[in-house]
N, C-alpha and C positions, 0 to 999 in steps of 0.2 A: 393466638399467635405464639408459636413455639420459639424458644430461644436456644441458641447453641454457642458454645465458646470452646475453650480448650487449646486454641492455637496461639502461638506467640505472635504470629504475623498473618495479616490478611493481605493478599495481593489481588487487586481488582483489575483484571484484564490479562489474557493469556497470549498477548502478542510478543514481539521480540523483547521489549523492555521487561514485561511481566515475567516471562519464562526465564530470562537471564537472571533476574533478581531471585526468583524462586530457586533456581539451581545453585546460586551462590549461597543462599541460606541453608538449603538442604544439604549441601556438602559439609556444613558445620553441624548437622543434626538438629537444626532448629525446626520446630513444628510450624508448618506453613499451610494455609488454606488458599488455594488458587481458585478464583471465581471468574468464570467466563460463560457467556451465553452459548458459545460453540464448544464442541469437544476437541477442537484442534487449534494449533498454532498456524498462522498463515504467513508466508514469506512474501510481503508486499512488493518488494522490488521487481518481482517477476509477474505481477498481475497482468500487465499488458500482454505478456506472451500467452497467458490463458485466453484472454479476450480475442487474440488473433489466431487461435488454434495451433500455436506452436508447442504448447505444453498443456496437458490435461490438468484440471483443477486439483486433482488428488496429488499431483506431484509437488505442489507448493503448499500443501496443507498436511501437517504432521500431527497426529492425535496426541493430546496432552498425556494420555495414559501410557503411550509408548515412550515419549520423551522422559517421563518421570517414573517409569516402572521400577527403577532400582533405588528409589528414594522413599523408604517407609515413613518418613516424617512428613510427607506431603499428602494432603487431601485435596482432590480436585472436585469442585462443585460446578456442574453445568446448569446454570440458571440465570435468568435475567435479573439484574440489580434494579430494583424499582426506586430505591432511595438510599442516600448516604448521609450520615450524620458524622462529620469528621471530628466535631467537638467531643463526641462520645465514642468515636472509633467503632461505629456500628453500621452494618448494612442490613437492609430489608430486601429479601428476594421475592420473585414473582410467586413462589409457592408459599409465601407468608412466613418463611423462616427468618430469624434474625441471627446474624453472625457478628461477633465482636472479638477484639484481640488487643494486645498491648501495643501493637504497631499496625498501621495501615499504609500500604503502598498503592497509590493511585497510578495505574498504568493502563487506563481505559481506552487510550488511542484517540482517533479523530473521526470526524464525519464530514461529508461534503458541505461546503458553504456556497450556496447559490446566489448570495448577495441580493436577494429579492428580485432576481430577473424573472419576469413573467413566463410561466410555462416550463421553466428549467426543472423544477422538482417533479413535474408531471411527465415530461417527455425526454429529459436527458438521462444518460446512463453515467452515474459516477463510477469511479474506479478506485475504491478504497478497501475492498474486501474480496475474498474468493468468490462469494456469492454474487457480488457486483460483476466480476469478470465473467463468470459463467452465464449470468443473465445477458450480458452484452454479446457473448459468443453465440448463444442460442438465437438471440434476436437477429443478429447479422446473418447467421447461417440460414435462418428461415427466408430472409429476403434474397440471399444468393441462390438458394435452391429454386425459388420461384423464377429468378432471372435467367439462370443457366438453361440454355436450350429453348427458351420460350419466345425468342424473337425480340422485337424492339422493347426496350424498357421504358417504364413510366419515369418522368423526371424525378431524379433523386432517389430512385428505388434502391440502388446499391451504393449511393454516395454517402459519405460520412463527413460530418463537421466535428473537429476536435477543438474544444475550448480550453485555452491555456497553453502558453508557450514555454512552460518549465519542463524539467526532465520527463515527468509523466506524459505531458502532451506530445513532446518531441518523440519519445520512445514509442508511444502508441501510434502516432502518425507514420513513423518509419515502418513499423511492423505491418500496419494495415495497407500501406502503399505497396509493400512487397507482396502481400497477399493478393492484391488486385492484379499486379503485374504477373504473378505466377499463374493465376487463373486465366489471364488474357493470353499469355504465351503458350499455354497448353490448349488453347482453343475453346475453353469452357465458358469464357465471358467476353463478349464483344458488344460495345466497348467496355473497358475496365471501369470500375467505380472510381469516382474522383474523391480523394481525401483532402479536405481543406482544414488547415490549422489556423485558428484565429487567436490573436492576443492583443490586448489593449496597449501594451507597451510598444516601444519603437523597434524592438528586436527580440528574437527567440533567446531562450536561456539567459535571462537578465542577470541571474546570479553569477554567470560566467563572464569571461572577457568579451569585448566586442568581436574579436577575432573568432571566438568559439561560436558566437551567435551567427556570424556570417558563414562559417563552415557548416553549421547545422542547416541553415537555410539552403545553401548550395546543394548539400547531399539530399535533402528532402525533395528539392525541386528536380534533381536528377532522377529520383525514384518515382516521379510522376505526381507528387503532392503539390497542392497550391498553398502558398504561405501568404497570409494576410495579417500584417502587423499594423499597429496604430489605429485599430478599430476594435470596439467591444461588441458584446452581444446585447441587443435590446430586448429580444424575446425569442423564445423557443416554441415552435409549433410541431405538430405531428409530422409534417412533410416539408418544413423549411425553417430556416433560422433568419431572423431579422437582425441586421447589424446597425450600430448607431450612426453609421454614415449614410443611412437611408437605403442601402442595398439589401438584398436577401440572397441566401444560398439554398437551393433545393437539396434536401437530405432527409431521409427517413430514419437516420441513425445519428445521434448527437452524443459524443463522449465528453463528460464534464471533468476537466482537470484544472478548473479555474480557481481552486482554493479550498482550504479546509479549516474547520474549527474543532475545538475539543469535543469529546463525547458529551452528550447531554446530561450524563449522570453527574457531572460536576457542577451543573448550573445551580442547584439548590443544596449543595453539600455543606455550605457554611461560609467558606471564604468568598469574597467578591471576585468573580472571574476577571482575569486580565485580558490582554490582547489576544484576539482569536478565541475568546471564551475559555482560555486555558488557565490553569492554576499557576500563579506566580510563586516561585520557590526561591529559597536562599541559595547561596553557593554550595551549601551542604546538601541540597536537594530536599530540604524540609519545608513545610508550609508554615510560615511565620504565624505564631499565635495558636498553633494547633500541635501541641506536644505529641510525639509518636507518629506523626503523619509525614509521609514522603510522597512526592509526585515525580514521575519520570516519563520519558518518551514524549509522544505527540500530545499528551494531555497537559504538559507542563511548559511554562516559559522559563527555560534554564539559562541563567546568566552566562554570558560567554567568557567573563573574567577580564575583558579588556576595559579600558578607560571610558569607552563610548557607552557602556551600559547596555549593549545589545544582547539579544537572546540568541542562543544557538538555533540553527535551522532544524526542521523536522526531517531528520535523516535516519536511516537504519543504524548507522554507526553511533549516532548520538543516543538512540534508544537503547542499543545494546550496552554501551559503556555506562550510561546513567543507571540502567537497571543493575549492572554489576556493582557500581559504586554505592548505590543505595543499600544493597545487601551488605557490603563491607562496613558502611556506617552504622547500620543496625547492629551488626556484630560488635562493633566498637562500643556502642551504647550498652549492649548486654554485658560487656566486660568492664563497664564503668568508665570507659574512655570517651572523650569528646569526639564528635564526628569531624571529618576533614572536608575541606572545600573540594568540590568536583574538579578534577584536572582532565579536561577532554583532550584526547590525542587526535588531532585533525588529520584524517586520511585523505582529505580533498573532496572534490565533487566531480561527478562524472555522469555521462548520459550515453546510452546506446542509441545510435541513430538508425542503424541498419546493418546488414551483413557487410563486413569490411569497413564499416564507418562508425566511429565513436569519438567522443571528445572527453578529456579528463584534465583536471587541474589538481595536481597531487602535491603533497607536502605542505609545510608551513608557509612557504613562499609561493605556493600555487604555480609550480612549474607546469606549463601547458603542453600536452601531447595530443596527437590526433591519429586516427586510423588504427592500424594493427597494434601499436604500442598502447594506445588508449583502451583498446579492447582487452588487452592483457591485464591492464590495471583494473578495469571493470570486473573482469573475471576473478582476479585475485581477491578483491574486496568482497565480492558477493559470495565467493567460496568460503571466506573466513566468517562472514556473517551466518551463512547457512550451516557451517559445521558446528555452530554453537547450539543448534536445536535439532539437527538431524544426526542420525547415528553414523552416516557416511556421506561423502560428497562425490564419490567416484562417478555415480550416474550423472550428476550435474556437470562435472568436468567433461565427461565423455560427450554429453549433449552439446555443451558450449563449444568445444573445439570442432565438433561436427558442424554446428551452425556456422562457425566462422570460416572453416576451411573449404567446405564442400559447396559447389555451385549447383544446388538441386532446387530449381525454381518450383517444382511441383510437390514439394514435401508437404505442403498444407492442402488437405483435402476438405473442401467446404461441405462435403456431403456426409462426413463422419467425424467422430471425435478423434483427437490425436492420440497416439499410442503412449502408454505410461512408460516412465523411466524405471518404474518398479523399485521404489525404496524398500518395499517389503511385500511379500506375497500373501501374508496371512491377513485374515479378515480384521483382526484387531489392529493392524497397521493401516487401516483405511479410515479416513475421516468421514463423518456423516455430514455432508454438505447438502443443505436443504434450501430450496428456492420457493418463493411464493407463486403458486401456479396461476393465480388470478391476474398477475401482471401482464400488461399488453405485450411486453417483450417476449413472453413465452408462448404466445398464440402460434399454433402451427408447428411448434418445436417440442421435441421430447428429450428429457434428460437421458444422457447415455447410460 
């Protein structure tokens, strides 16, 4: 087994938290090694739009080499991390290399949590990565191709069950409901597929106000979706979903947005995992008892700083700000200064429900807005997040206003891949997104 060192900092995970941290350190000339199994950063807030064919996967995946091309102090390693020893600040990679550094920043992200529901891991489609979104798109596309123009459909053939009534579930339900209505209005699909969203809680968007949940339910219902709250999923099968109230819903596509836990790489890293399998961190974002170790983003339980002792939610803004703060604290330590407690700037919470429909609670006091103003807030926050890892946001802004302003029900073509926004035309600006061809979701479908 070979050993390699030489970096001041190892950053594990090239998502929003990891890339932001790397950029903050690289700006100061610190030697950083960024480790990720993929060669790209993925912009998770737009995964549902890849899954519903509104954006191609390449448009929300930016190659690390492109983001970091102007930073000579950064080394990018694309390899699976097989084990982590945080006491020794050491990683072992799938190619048997060992990496170590003076500081380790854990930014390994999250994975789906199926909560032991029978059949969920085998038949449901999680939505936590670009590859997940692309698998779901191709799976649904294959069923739509079979149904379009083939006469009567088998029960559940193009129906979808979305599990989880949080922002991911609501946004996915809205996008897929619009897809089905677009195909129906253009005469390609009769009848349209039924999109059913299921949540164990009493209302959608439980982190929002009761008014926001009611607004989301009303808009989804108007879009043709079926909302079932107060009931959970008992089992997932290839052609239907069993609910714990004794009923079942026919569907050959199940989207899982029912929860997440930390990446498995932290399970045996040394510290005892906390809630959600995540690493508990101090207010300075360090892991107590492990000098030189930070944890940020979805892999960490980050204290909110209030008297209740709650943790911050797994949001893009939390990931970005915590990554930037960890970099600043490491720079403080390198200068011989003590790290400072993380001060999160709450930009609010928001969800896109569909064209002309969004809900947002913004500011410290959670001022609530709906409709066009909420969409504008959603756009502003996502543009700011995107600009941190993309060289430009004009394509995103152009797409977003086009999506909002134009009433073009047939923009989504189920028979082909959506057109690129073209962040860059060079081959080096294209990520290498690979799917497992043996998955049932890919049968009968070809990668574009």
